[in-house]
C-alpha positions as CSV (number, residue, x, y, z in Angstrom):
1,M,-17.2,-16.9,-1.7
2,Q,-15.1,-19.7,0.0
3,T,-15.2,-19.1,3.9
4,R,-11.8,-21.0,4.4
5,M,-8.6,-20.0,2.8
6,S,-6.9,-23.4,1.5
7,G,-3.2,-23.9,2.0
8,R,-2.5,-23.1,-1.8
9,D,-4.1,-19.6,-1.6
10,T,-2.4,-19.0,1.6
11,A,0.8,-19.3,-0.1
12,V,-0.1,-17.2,-3.1
13,A,-1.0,-14.4,-0.4
14,L,2.2,-14.8,1.2
15,L,3.9,-14.7,-2.0
16,T,2.3,-11.4,-2.9
17,T,3.1,-9.8,0.4
18,F,6.6,-10.9,-0.3
19,I,6.7,-9.8,-4.0
20,W,5.4,-6.2,-2.7
21,G,7.8,-6.0,0.2
22,L,10.7,-6.6,-2.0
23,N,9.3,-3.7,-4.3
24,F,10.3,-1.0,-1.9
25,V,14.0,-2.6,-2.0
26,V,13.8,-2.7,-5.8
27,I,12.8,0.9,-6.0
28,R,15.8,2.0,-3.7
29,W,18.0,0.1,-6.4
30,G,16.4,1.7,-9.1
31,L,16.7,5.1,-8.0
32,G,20.5,4.4,-8.1
33,E,20.3,4.2,-11.9
34,W,17.2,6.6,-12.7
35,P,15.9,10.1,-11.8
36,P,12.9,9.5,-9.6
37,L,10.1,11.0,-11.4
38,F,11.6,9.7,-14.8
39,F,11.7,6.2,-13.1
40,A,7.8,6.5,-12.1
41,A,6.9,7.6,-15.8
42,L,8.9,4.2,-17.0
43,R,7.1,2.1,-14.6
44,F,3.6,3.3,-15.5
45,A,4.5,3.1,-19.5
46,V,5.7,-0.7,-18.9
47,V,2.5,-1.3,-17.0
48,A,0.2,0.4,-19.3
49,V,1.7,-1.1,-22.4
50,P,0.5,-3.5,-23.9
51,A,-1.6,-4.4,-20.9
52,V,-4.3,-2.0,-22.0
53,F,-4.8,-3.5,-25.2
54,I,-5.1,-6.9,-23.9
55,I,-7.3,-6.0,-20.7
56,G,-10.4,-4.0,-21.6
57,R,-11.9,-1.3,-19.6
58,N,-14.8,-3.1,-19.1
59,G,-17.1,-0.2,-18.1
60,L,-14.7,1.2,-15.9
61,P,-15.5,5.3,-15.7
62,W,-13.0,7.4,-17.2
63,R,-13.5,9.7,-14.3
64,L,-12.8,7.1,-12.2
65,V,-9.7,6.5,-14.0
66,L,-8.3,10.0,-14.0
67,A,-9.0,10.4,-10.6
68,T,-7.1,7.3,-9.3
69,G,-4.3,7.9,-11.9
70,S,-3.8,11.4,-10.9
71,L,-3.8,10.8,-7.1
72,V,-2.3,7.6,-6.5
73,G,0.0,7.4,-10.0
74,V,1.0,10.7,-9.7
75,G,0.5,11.8,-6.2
76,Y,1.5,8.6,-4.2
77,F,4.2,7.0,-6.4
78,S,6.1,10.3,-7.6
79,L,6.3,11.6,-3.9
80,L,7.3,7.9,-2.8
81,F,10.1,8.0,-5.2
82,V,11.3,11.3,-4.7
83,G,11.2,11.0,-0.8
84,M,13.2,7.8,-1.2
85,Q,15.6,9.6,-3.5
86,L,16.0,12.0,-0.5
87,G,17.1,9.1,1.6
88,M,14.1,7.6,3.2
89,P,15.0,3.8,3.7
90,P,12.7,1.1,2.1
91,G,11.6,-0.4,5.5
92,L,10.5,3.0,6.9
93,S,9.2,4.1,3.4
94,A,6.8,0.9,3.4
95,L,5.8,1.5,7.2
96,V,4.9,5.1,6.7
97,S,3.1,4.4,3.5
98,Q,0.7,2.2,5.9
99,A,-0.6,5.5,7.2
100,Q,-2.9,5.6,3.8
101,V,-5.3,3.4,5.9
102,L,-5.5,6.4,8.8
103,F,-5.9,9.0,5.9
104,T,-8.5,7.0,4.3
105,A,-10.3,6.8,7.7
106,L,-10.0,10.7,8.2
107,F,-11.0,11.5,4.9
108,S,-14.1,9.3,5.0
109,V,-15.2,11.4,8.1
110,W,-14.8,14.6,6.0
111,L,-16.0,13.6,2.3
112,L,-18.1,10.7,2.9
113,R,-19.5,11.6,6.1
114,Q,-19.0,8.3,7.8
115,R,-18.7,8.3,11.6
116,P,-15.8,6.1,12.6
117,T,-16.5,3.7,15.5
118,A,-14.8,3.7,18.9
119,W,-12.5,1.0,17.7
120,Q,-11.3,3.1,14.6
121,W,-10.7,6.2,16.8
122,C,-8.6,4.2,19.0
123,G,-6.9,2.5,15.9
124,M,-6.3,5.9,14.5
125,G,-4.6,7.3,17.8
126,V,-2.3,4.1,18.1
127,A,-1.5,4.5,14.6
128,G,-0.8,8.4,15.1
129,A,1.5,7.7,17.9
130,G,3.5,5.2,15.6
131,L,3.8,8.0,13.0
132,Y,5.0,10.1,15.5
133,L,7.7,7.8,16.9
134,S,8.5,7.0,12.9
135,A,9.1,11.0,12.5
136,G,11.5,11.1,15.4
137,N,13.3,7.7,14.2
138,S,13.6,9.0,10.7
139,L,15.8,12.2,11.7
140,D,18.9,9.7,12.3
141,L,18.2,7.7,8.8
142,A,16.7,10.4,6.2
143,P,16.3,14.3,6.1
144,L,12.9,15.3,7.7
145,A,12.1,16.4,3.9
146,G,12.1,12.5,2.9
147,F,9.7,11.6,5.8
148,A,7.4,14.3,4.9
149,L,7.1,13.3,1.3
150,V,6.4,9.8,2.0
151,L,4.0,10.8,4.6
152,L,2.5,13.1,1.8
153,A,2.4,10.3,-0.7
154,A,0.5,8.3,1.8
155,L,-2.2,11.0,2.2
156,F,-2.6,11.1,-1.7
157,W,-3.0,7.3,-1.6
158,G,-5.9,7.7,1.0
159,M,-7.5,10.3,-1.1
160,G,-7.5,7.9,-3.8
161,N,-9.3,5.3,-1.8
162,I,-11.8,7.8,-1.0
163,M,-12.3,8.7,-4.9
164,M,-12.3,5.1,-5.8
165,K,-15.4,5.0,-3.4
166,K,-17.2,8.4,-4.4
167,L,-16.8,8.0,-8.2
168,G,-17.2,4.2,-8.6
169,G,-20.9,4.9,-8.8
170,G,-21.6,1.7,-6.4
171,M,-19.9,-0.6,-8.8
172,K,-17.7,-3.2,-7.4
173,V,-14.5,-2.2,-9.0
174,D,-11.8,-4.7,-10.2
175,G,-8.9,-3.1,-8.5
176,F,-6.5,-5.1,-10.9
177,R,-8.1,-3.7,-14.0
178,L,-8.3,-0.2,-12.4
179,T,-4.6,-0.4,-11.7
180,I,-3.7,-1.2,-15.4
181,W,-5.8,1.5,-16.7
182,M,-5.0,4.0,-14.4
183,S,-1.5,3.5,-15.4
184,L,-2.1,5.5,-18.5
185,V,-2.7,8.6,-16.5
186,P,0.7,9.3,-14.6
187,I,3.0,9.0,-17.7
188,V,2.8,12.3,-19.5
189,P,2.7,14.4,-16.0
190,N,5.6,12.3,-14.6
191,L,7.7,13.0,-17.8
192,I,6.8,16.4,-17.7
193,L,8.0,17.0,-14.3
194,S,11.0,15.1,-14.8
195,F,12.1,17.3,-17.7
196,W,11.2,20.3,-15.7
197,T,13.2,19.3,-12.5
198,E,15.7,16.5,-13.5
199,Q,18.7,15.9,-15.3
200,G,20.3,12.9,-16.8
201,Q,17.2,11.0,-18.2
202,W,18.8,10.3,-21.7
203,E,22.1,9.4,-20.3
204,A,20.4,6.8,-18.2
205,L,18.5,5.3,-21.2
206,S,21.5,5.2,-23.4
207,H,23.7,3.6,-20.8
208,I,20.9,1.4,-19.1
209,S,22.2,-1.1,-16.7
210,W,20.9,-4.6,-16.1
211,M,19.9,-3.1,-12.5
212,G,18.1,-0.2,-14.1
213,A,16.2,-2.4,-16.6
214,F,15.4,-5.0,-13.5
215,A,14.0,-2.2,-11.1
216,V,11.6,-0.8,-14.1
217,L,10.5,-4.6,-15.1
218,Y,10.4,-5.6,-11.4
219,T,8.3,-2.6,-10.2
220,A,5.8,-2.9,-13.2
221,W,5.3,-6.7,-14.3
222,G,6.4,-8.0,-10.8
223,S,4.7,-5.5,-8.2
224,T,1.9,-4.4,-10.4
225,I,1.0,-7.1,-13.0
226,I,1.8,-10.4,-10.9
227,G,1.3,-8.9,-7.4
228,W,-2.0,-7.2,-8.1
229,G,-3.3,-10.0,-10.4
230,A,-2.8,-12.3,-7.7
231,W,-4.4,-10.1,-5.1
232,A,-7.3,-9.5,-7.3
233,W,-7.7,-13.3,-7.8
234,L,-7.8,-13.6,-4.2
235,L,-10.3,-11.1,-3.3
236,R,-12.7,-12.8,-6.1
237,K,-12.3,-16.0,-4.0
238,Y,-12.5,-14.7,-0.5
239,A,-14.0,-11.9,1.5
240,A,-11.7,-8.9,1.9
241,P,-11.5,-9.2,5.6
242,Q,-9.9,-12.6,5.1
243,V,-7.5,-11.1,2.5
244,A,-6.4,-7.8,3.8
245,P,-4.5,-8.7,6.9
246,F,-1.8,-10.2,4.7
247,S,-0.9,-6.5,3.2
248,L,0.1,-5.6,6.8
249,L,3.0,-8.1,6.4
250,V,4.5,-5.9,3.7
251,P,6.4,-3.7,5.8
252,V,7.6,-6.5,7.9
253,V,8.9,-8.0,4.6
254,T,10.6,-5.1,3.5
255,L,12.1,-4.4,7.1
256,V,13.7,-7.9,7.1
257,I,15.1,-7.7,3.5
258,A,16.7,-4.1,4.0
259,V,18.0,-4.8,7.4
260,S,19.4,-8.2,6.1
261,L,20.9,-6.3,3.1
262,G,22.4,-3.8,5.6
263,M,20.2,-1.1,3.7
264,E,19.1,0.3,6.9
265,P,19.7,-0.4,10.8
266,L,17.4,-2.4,13.2
267,K,16.9,0.0,15.9
268,P,14.5,-0.9,18.9
269,E,12.8,2.6,18.0
270,T,12.0,1.3,14.4
271,G,10.3,-2.1,16.0
272,M,8.2,0.2,18.6
273,A,7.0,2.5,15.4
274,A,6.1,-0.5,13.5
275,A,4.4,-2.3,16.3
276,L,2.0,0.8,17.0
277,L,1.6,1.9,13.3
278,L,0.8,-1.5,12.2
279,G,-1.3,-2.3,15.4
280,G,-3.3,0.9,15.0
281,V,-4.1,-0.1,11.3
282,A,-4.8,-3.3,12.2
283,L,-7.5,-2.1,15.0
284,T,-8.9,0.5,12.4
285,L,-9.6,-2.2,9.9
286,F,-10.7,-5.0,12.0
287,G,-11.3,-3.5,15.6
288,D,-15.1,-3.7,15.1
289,R,-15.0,-7.7,14.2
290,L,-12.7,-8.1,17.3
291,G,-15.1,-6.3,19.6
292,G,-18.1,-8.2,18.1
293,F,-16.4,-11.5,18.5
294,C,-15.4,-10.6,22.3
295,L,-19.1,-9.6,22.9
296,R,-20.4,-12.5,21.5
297,R,-18.1,-14.8,23.7
298,Q,-19.7,-12.7,26.5
299,W,-23.1,-13.6,25.6
300,L,-22.6,-17.2,24.9
301,R,-21.7,-18.4,28.2
302,P,-24.3,-16.9,30.4
303,R,-27.0,-18.3,27.8
304,A,-25.4,-21.8,27.7
305,A,-25.5,-21.7,31.8
306,E,-29.2,-20.7,31.5
307,D,-30.1,-23.4,29.1
308,G,-28.7,-26.1,31.3
309,Y,-25.7,-26.9,29.0
310,S,-22.4,-27.5,30.1
311,T,-18.9,-26.9,28.2
312,K,-17.3,-29.7,30.2
313,S,-17.5,-33.2,28.7
């Protein structure tokens, strides 16, 4: 793997974060045209067909496809869409979705018997404070039920991450390939839930607008095919710690776009919640590396002095 990201690849990573950040805004537009669960079913149908006939499963275990498709496809996306339909704005939804890192860390303690480091506990505490502030801030922007559903969606995403580790059988999972194949799973459950709880599906299909079509195509091809395809390409070239920090920019991009379009107000509380939540996520993901770097810096200075070397020229 390459150790330094080129300018071109950095641009690809930034473009991917923009595509994913805009995705939450497009979801908001699409919810004005489609019932949320029906919208989710259409999104996955357009992702899966014809992609599964082009991109082979290549040994992906069916148990992994079914588990992630159920937890992430049905659990995360369905609850996210319904939560946003209830009034959760795009920026806050993107921000709260980052709680999946916090839930992943907590589930790893419970299910994988992994012991968090001091940095990870610190990061989870800071992120928890950001979530608490986000919950209070959301009361001015959306019903509490909307916030609760998006937070529950992040919990399902976190559980999906853990199932990927448990059921992957030690194999290095191709995230893009898994995303394509797991898209087969949520189609039928979302359609059943939609026709059980929603109305207006056929009216929306028979009078489809350009905005409705764009929302389905963008969330399917733009966010999933292009976005995940680019992300998987970067992960094949570089180590995950080099690529992962770019994902922290997604809520920032969404907030900037949503505020610029007047879809939600920019409040000091929102900025503080974003700083705490994303800062906590960053500490949870990269705190150990930061701690190791600081310790190495402390060790190098006395050793240089003992060896008679000077840092001054």
